[in-house]
C-alpha positions, 0 to 999 in steps of 0.5 A, a space after each residue: 456578350 457574343 449574341 450582342 456582338 453578333 446581332 451588332 455585326 448582322 445589323 450593321 451588315 458587317 460580314 467577316 469578309 468585310 473585316 479589314 485585318 488592320 482595322 478595330 471595330 467598336 460596337 455599341 454600349 455594353 455595361 459592367 457593373 453600370 459602367 460603359 465598356 467599349 466592345 472591340 472586334 478585331 482581326 489579327 494574324 500574328 501572335 499578341 497579347 489582347 488590348 484591354 478593350 478586346 472582346 472578340 478576336 478573329 485569328 488568321 493563321 494562314 501564314 504562321 501559327 498564332 499565339 494569343 497570350 491572355 493578360 494576367 488574370 490579377 489584372 483582368 477581373 470581369 473580362 471576357 474574351 472570345 478567340 475564333 480561328 478564321 483561316 483554314 490550313 495547318 497552322 494552329 491558333 494557341 490561346 495561352 495563359 500568361 506566366 503561372 496563370 491557368 485556364 480552367 486549371 490547365 495550360 493552353 487551348 489550341 484551335 486546330 479547325 477553321 471556325 473553331 472558337 473558345 470564350 474565356 472569362 476571368 474573375 481576377 484570380 483565374 481564367 476560365 472556359 465560358 
């Protein structure tokens, strides 16, 4: 999926510096089980739980640490999400499971370096590192 999104970004000449922090970008026809799924790329700068259509979040933690709380695994079957820290500086970006959920049997994933990213996938039971 990431290759598709990257190809779309390159094809449409959308560079990270051209992505508006307040905008939502939808790309192409991705299908899961034959059903079309919208692919949404967003840039965010505050803690949040991703929207159902989010597939890639570019996180700017320049002003403060940011926590991306994954939705409950039970309601996220077949979901794939990439979170990328796009800012430098001292503030971390944390990808945290919801409630008692886990990521690969553990807790949160912390992104401390600029351009560091994590992709997680859910089978409806648990979130896993992809």
